[in-house]
C-alpha positions in Angstrom: 11.0 -2.4 -8.3 13.3 -0.7 -10.6 16.9 -1.7 -11.2 19.7 0.8 -11.3 23.4 0.5 -11.7 25.9 2.1 -9.4 28.6 4.6 -10.2 32.0 4.8 -8.3 30.8 7.7 -6.0 27.7 5.6 -5.0 30.0 2.7 -4.1 32.3 4.9 -2.2 29.7 6.8 -0.2 27.7 3.6 0.7 30.7 1.6 1.5 31.9 4.4 3.9 28.5 4.6 5.7 28.1 0.8 6.2 31.7 0.8 7.6 31.0 3.7 9.9 27.9 2.1 11.2 29.6 -1.2 11.7 26.4 -2.8 10.5 27.2 -4.6 7.4 26.8 -8.0 9.2 23.8 -7.3 10.9 20.5 -8.7 9.7 18.1 -6.5 7.8 15.2 -9.0 8.2 12.7 -7.9 10.8 9.5 -9.4 12.0 6.7 -7.0 11.5 3.5 -9.1 12.3 2.9 -12.3 14.1 -0.4 -14.5 14.4 -2.2 -13.8 17.7 -1.9 -17.5 18.4 0.6 -20.0 17.2 -0.8 -23.5 17.5 1.2 -26.7 18.0 0.2 -27.8 14.5 1.9 -24.9 13.0 5.2 -25.3 14.7 5.2 -29.2 14.9 9.0 -30.4 14.5 9.8 -31.8 11.1 7.1 -29.9 9.1 8.9 -28.6 6.0 9.2 -24.9 6.1 7.8 -22.8 3.3 8.7 -19.2 2.6 6.3 -17.1 0.6 7.7 -14.1 -0.8 5.9 -11.0 -2.1 7.2 -7.8 -3.6 4.8 -5.5 -1.5 2.1 -5.6 0.9 0.1 -2.6 -0.1 -2.6 -0.7 1.6 -5.1 -2.3 -0.9 -4.1 -6.0 -1.5 -4.2 -7.4 -5.1 -5.0 -10.9 -6.0 -1.4 -12.3 -5.6 -1.0 -11.0 -2.1 -4.4 -12.4 -1.2 -3.5 -15.8 -2.6 0.0 -16.0 -1.0 -1.9 -15.3 2.3 -4.6 -18.0 1.7 -1.7 -20.5 0.8 0.0 -19.4 4.1 -3.1 -20.1 6.2 -3.8 -23.5 4.5 -0.3 -24.9 4.6 -0.3 -26.3 8.2 -3.4 -28.4 7.4 -1.3 -30.1 4.6 1.7 -30.6 6.8 3.9 -27.5 6.0 5.0 -24.7 8.2 4.6 -21.2 6.5 6.3 -17.8 6.7 5.9 -14.8 4.4 8.5 -12.2 3.4 8.0 -9.0 1.8 10.4 -6.1 0.3 8.0 -3.5 1.4 4.9 -3.0 3.5 2.3 -0.3 4.2 1.6 0.2 7.8 -2.2 -0.1 7.0 -2.0 -3.1 4.9 -4.7 -5.6 5.8 -2.2 -8.3 5.7 -0.6 -7.1 8.9 -3.7 -7.5 11.0 -4.2 -11.0 12.3 -1.8 -12.6 9.8 -1.9 -16.4 9.2 1.7 -16.7 9.8 4.8 -14.7 10.6 5.5 -11.9 8.3 9.0 -10.6 7.8 10.3 -7.5 6.1 13.4 -7.3 4.2 13.4 -3.4 3.1 14.8 -2.9 -0.2 14.4 0.2 -2.6 16.9 -1.1 -5.1 18.0 -4.6 -5.9 21.4 -3.8 -7.1 23.6 -1.8 -4.5 25.5 -2.4 -1.4 22.4 -2.2 0.8 20.8 -5.1 -1.6 24.4 -7.1 -1.0 23.9 -6.8 2.7 20.3 -7.9 2.3 21.2 -10.9 0.3 23.6 -12.0 3.0 20.8 -11.5 5.6 18.5 -13.4 3.6 20.9 -16.4 3.1 21.5 -16.5 7.0 17.6 -16.3 7.6 16.9 -19.2 5.0 19.5 -21.4 6.8 18.6 -20.5 10.3 14.9 -21.0 9.6 15.5 -24.3 7.7 13.5 -23.1 4.8 13.0 -25.9 2.4 10.9 -24.2 -0.2 10.8 -20.6 -1.4 7.9 -19.7 -3.5 8.2 -16.1 -5.1 5.4 -13.8 -6.4 6.0 -11.0 -8.9 9.2 -9.6 -10.6 11.4 -8.4 -7.8 10.8 -11.5 -5.7 11.3 -13.8 -8.7 14.4 -12.1 -10.1 16.2 -11.0 -6.9 15.0 -13.2 -4.0 15.0 -16.3 -6.2 18.6 -16.2 -7.4 19.9 -15.3 -4.0 17.9 -18.1 -2.4 19.5 -20.7 -4.9 22.9 -19.5 -4.4 22.9 -19.1 -0.5 20.8 -22.0 0.6 19.6 -25.5 -0.4 15.9 -24.5 -0.6 13.9 -25.4 -3.7 12.7 -22.4 -5.6 9.3 -22.0 -7.3 8.1 -19.0 -9.3 4.5 -18.1 -9.2 3.6 -16.7 -12.6 0.3 -14.8 -12.4 0.0 -12.8 -15.6 0.9 -12.6 -19.2 4.0 -10.1 -18.5 1.8 -7.0 -18.8 3.6 -5.0 -16.2 7.2 -6.0 -17.4 9.6 -3.7 -18.6 12.3 -4.6 -21.2 14.9 -5.4 -18.4 12.3 -7.7 -16.8 11.9 -9.5 -20.1 15.5 -10.1 -20.6 16.0 -11.1 -17.0 13.3 -13.8 -17.2 14.9 -15.2 -20.3 18.3 -15.2 -18.8 17.3 -16.8 -15.5 15.0 -19.3 -17.1 16.9 -22.1 -15.4 17.1 -20.9 -12.0 13.6 -22.0 -10.6 13.1 -25.7 -9.7 9.4 -25.2 -10.7 7.1 -22.6 -11.9 3.4 -22.5 -11.0 1.2 -20.7 -13.7 -2.1 -19.6 -12.5 -3.7 -20.6 -16.0 -3.0 -22.6 -19.2 -2.4 -19.4 -21.0 0.1 -18.1 -18.4 1.8 -21.4 -18.7 2.1 -21.0 -22.4 3.6 -17.7 -21.9 6.3 -19.0 -19.4 7.2 -21.7 -21.9 7.2 -19.7 -25.3 8.2 -16.3 -24.2 10.4 -17.1 -21.2 11.9 -20.3 -22.5 11.4 -22.4 -19.4 11.3 -26.2 -20.0 7.6 -27.4 -20.2 8.0 -30.2 -17.6 9.0 -27.6 -15.1 5.7 -25.3 -15.5 2.7 -26.5 -13.7 -0.9 -25.0 -14.1 -2.4 -24.4 -10.7 -5.6 -22.5 -10.6 -6.6 -20.1 -7.8 -9.0 -21.7 -5.3 -11.9 -20.2 -3.3 -13.2 -21.2 0.0 -16.9 -21.6 -0.6 -18.0 -21.5 3.1 -20.0 -18.4 3.3 -20.9 -18.1 -0.5 -24.7 -18.8 -0.5 -26.4 -19.7 -3.8 -28.2 -16.8 -5.2 -32.1 -17.1 -5.9 -32.7 -16.7 -9.5 -34.8 -14.1 -10.9 -35.1 -10.3 -10.3 -36.8 -9.2 -7.0 -39.6 -7.0 -7.6 -38.8 -3.1 -7.1 -35.1 -3.9 -7.2 -32.6 -2.5 -9.6 -31.0 -4.7 -12.1 -27.3 -4.5 -11.4 -24.4 -5.2 -13.7 -21.3 -5.4 -11.5 -17.5 -5.6 -11.9 -14.7 -5.8 -9.4 -11.2 -4.6 -10.1 -9.0 -1.9 -8.9 -9.1 1.2 -11.1 -6.3 0.7 -13.6 -6.4 0.8 -17.4 -5.7 -2.8 -17.8 -9.0 -3.6 -16.2 -10.7 -2.0 -19.1 -13.4 0.1 -17.3 -13.6 2.5 -20.2 -14.8 -0.5 -22.4 -17.5 -1.2 -20.0 -18.7 2.5 -19.8 -18.9 2.7 -23.6 -20.7 -0.7 -23.7 -23.2 0.8 -21.1 -24.2 3.7 -23.5 -25.3 1.0 -25.9 -27.1 -1.2 -23.3 -29.0 1.8 -21.8 -30.7 2.7 -25.3 -32.5 -0.8 -24.8 -32.7 -1.2 -21.0 -32.7 2.3 -19.6 -33.0 1.1 -15.9 -29.9 -0.8 -15.6 -27.3 0.2 -13.1 -23.5 -0.5 -13.6 -21.5 -0.8 -10.4 -17.7 -0.5 -10.4 -15.9 -1.7 -7.2 -12.2 -1.1 -6.8 -9.6 1.1 -5.2 -8.4 3.9 -7.4 -4.9 3.1 -8.3 -4.4 5.2 -11.4 -5.9 8.6 -10.6 -5.5 9.8 -14.2 -7.3 7.0 -15.5 -10.1 7.4 -13.1 -10.5 11.0 -14.1 -10.8 10.0 -17.7 -13.5 7.5 -16.7 -15.5 10.0 -15.0 -15.1 12.3 -17.9 -16.1 9.7 -20.4 -19.3 8.9 -18.4 -20.4 12.5 -18.4 -19.6 12.8 -22.3 -21.7 9.7 -22.9 -24.5 10.9 -20.7 -24.4 7.7 -18.5 -22.9 9.2 -15.3 -26.1 8.6 -13.3 -26.2 5.0 -14.4 -22.4 4.3 -13.6 -21.6 4.1 -9.9 -18.0 3.9 -8.6 -18.3 2.2 -5.1 -14.6 2.4 -4.2 -12.9 -0.4 -2.3 -15.2 -3.0 -0.8 -14.7 -5.0 2.4 -17.5 -7.4 2.0 -17.4 -9.0 -1.4 -20.2 -11.6 -0.8 -22.7 -8.8 0.2 -21.6 -6.7 -2.9 -22.1 -9.6 -5.4 -25.4 -10.6 -3.7 -26.8 -7.5 -5.1 -25.9 -8.1 -8.6 -27.5 -9.9 -11.6 -24.6 -10.1 -14.1 -20.9 -9.9 -13.6 -18.7 -8.4 -16.2 -14.9 -8.5 -16.5 -13.8 -6.1 -19.5 -10.1 -6.5 -18.8 -7.3 -5.9 -21.4 -5.1 -8.5 -19.8 -5.4 -11.2 -17.0 -3.6 -14.1 -15.7 -6.4 -15.8 -13.9 -9.1 -13.6 -12.4 -10.1 -14.3 -8.8 -13.0 -12.0 -9.4 -14.5 -14.3 -12.0 -14.2 -17.4 -9.5 -16.0 -15.3 -6.7 -18.8 -14.1 -9.0 -19.4 -17.8 -10.1 -19.4 -18.8 -6.4 -22.2 -16.2 -6.1 -24.0 -17.9 -9.0 -23.8 -15.0 -11.3 -23.5 -15.4 -14.9 -20.2 -13.9 -16.2 -19.3 -11.9 -19.4 -15.6 -11.6 -19.7 -13.1 -10.9 -22.3 -10.9 -13.5 -24.0 -7.7 -12.8 -22.2 -5.4 -14.8 -20.0 -7.2 -17.6 -18.3 -10.8 -16.1 -18.3 -12.1 -18.7 -20.9 -10.6 -21.6 -18.7 -13.2 -20.5 -16.1 -16.0 -19.1 -18.1 -17.1 -21.9 -20.5 -18.8 -19.7 -23.4 -22.6 -20.6 -23.3 -22.5 -22.8 -20.2 -21.8 -20.5 -17.4 -21.3 -17.2 -19.2 -20.2 -15.5 -22.5 -16.6 -14.7 -23.8 -16.1 -11.7 -26.0 -13.1 -10.2 -27.7 -11.2 -7.5 -25.7 -11.2 -3.9 -26.7 -14.8 -4.3 -28.2 -17.5 -2.2 -26.5 -20.0 -3.5 -29.2 -19.4 -7.2 -28.5 -19.6 -6.6 -24.8 -22.8 -4.8 -24.9 -24.3 -7.4 -27.2 -23.3 -10.2 -24.8 -24.8 -8.3 -21.7 -27.9 -7.5 -23.6 -28.6 -11.1 -24.6 -28.4 -12.2 -20.8 -30.6 -9.2 -19.9 -33.2 -10.3 -22.7 -33.2 -14.0 -21.5 -33.3 -14.0 -17.4 -33.9 -17.7 -17.4 -30.8 -18.5 -19.3 -28.9 -16.1 -17.3 -29.9 -17.8 -14.2 -29.2 -21.3 -15.4 -25.6 -19.9 -16.3 -25.1 -18.7 -12.8 -26.2 -22.1 -11.5 -23.7 -23.9 -13.7 -20.9 -21.5 -12.7 -21.4 -22.4 -9.1 -21.1 -26.1 -9.9 -17.9 -25.5 -11.9 -16.3 -23.8 -8.8 -17.4 -26.6 -6.5 -15.7 -29.0 -8.9 -12.6 -27.4 -9.9 -11.7 -24.1 -8.2 -11.8 -24.6 -4.4 -9.1 -23.9 -1.9 -8.8 -27.6 -1.4 -8.1 -28.4 -4.9 -5.6 -25.7 -5.3 -3.8 -26.8 -2.1 -3.7 -30.5 -3.2 -2.1 -29.4 -6.3 0.3 -27.2 -4.6 1.4 -29.5 -1.9 1.8 -32.5 -4.3 4.1 -30.3 -6.3 6.0 -29.5 -3.0 6.4 -33.3 -2.3 7.8 -34.0 -5.6 10.4 -31.5 -5.4 11.4 -32.2 -1.8 11.6 -35.9 -3.0 14.1 -35.1 -5.6 16.6 -34.0 -2.9 
């Protein structure tokens, strides 16, 4: 969300409009979705109320939005009541269909104007009336606007959820994070690398930053039978919305090298197109390299388990990551993983055990790693089995929620 400053004419015009409508004191927060059924367990008196805040609920949900919804769905099992607040929502967002908790909208297009001031007052009243004890924010506008408002106008504890290495920040965001590094009571970092970034770059005290990995519910994820099925294509798969940061161009260049040795391989790229110019460049690159018939763009997928069940190797060629949900999902599907050494990738993919880690921006290194697994199917299958075991031990929803709620309890105990 972009920050803009106000000129005198802006203030005069917006003040006049607000006074004329007599709506400055009215709440801007509205309920936009409710669960079909509210159980007694969700509304049990005395349950501490946690408000999860995301910048947007887009038509195609990203990893951050999905994790926020997963936390909301799981919190009642651990003794907490959950609600979710967003600053913007697409009417076709899947989050609005059968949500795990009430979803509220505080519509803001700017974070520094008179409407935002009215929104801040609405948020303060909401936090107090709903007896919110913990506010957990995701993404920049939620961290840098909702967070300080919550601290100033309520007694709620504030947690920032840090999910990346600052790849999408502008200079204003970088300055704001450093200036506000004492605002949150705690910071949840999605990987050790992200934790280091929060400490070293943003200047947050180390004892306030906790590493809490994403968790996956393993129910429904079946162990894949090792070995290729006769007559079936060998598929190299990746999952990630089409954005330059995901490095799909690196994979396509690597595909050219691999196909010289393994001409029957298929490369499957799943993800919504979020950057049309980049998608056009990818298609042009595939044509120039002569691999357009071996590289398939499947678009967004609704059944990730079914998609991964058709793959033999999972690849994540990203230029930057916090901690990839897609890697954990591929490991749950018992696929060997080849990933770039960015963010927390190497914290999930243990090089030589359940996959291979390669440098970013290196089609040659990526191609060599994939070729090594193609040349040794037995080793690839063993890596897939090892990856599944790692998920079961370290990256389940249960493990994630135990860490989160233990941190909640410590914060609330501090008073």
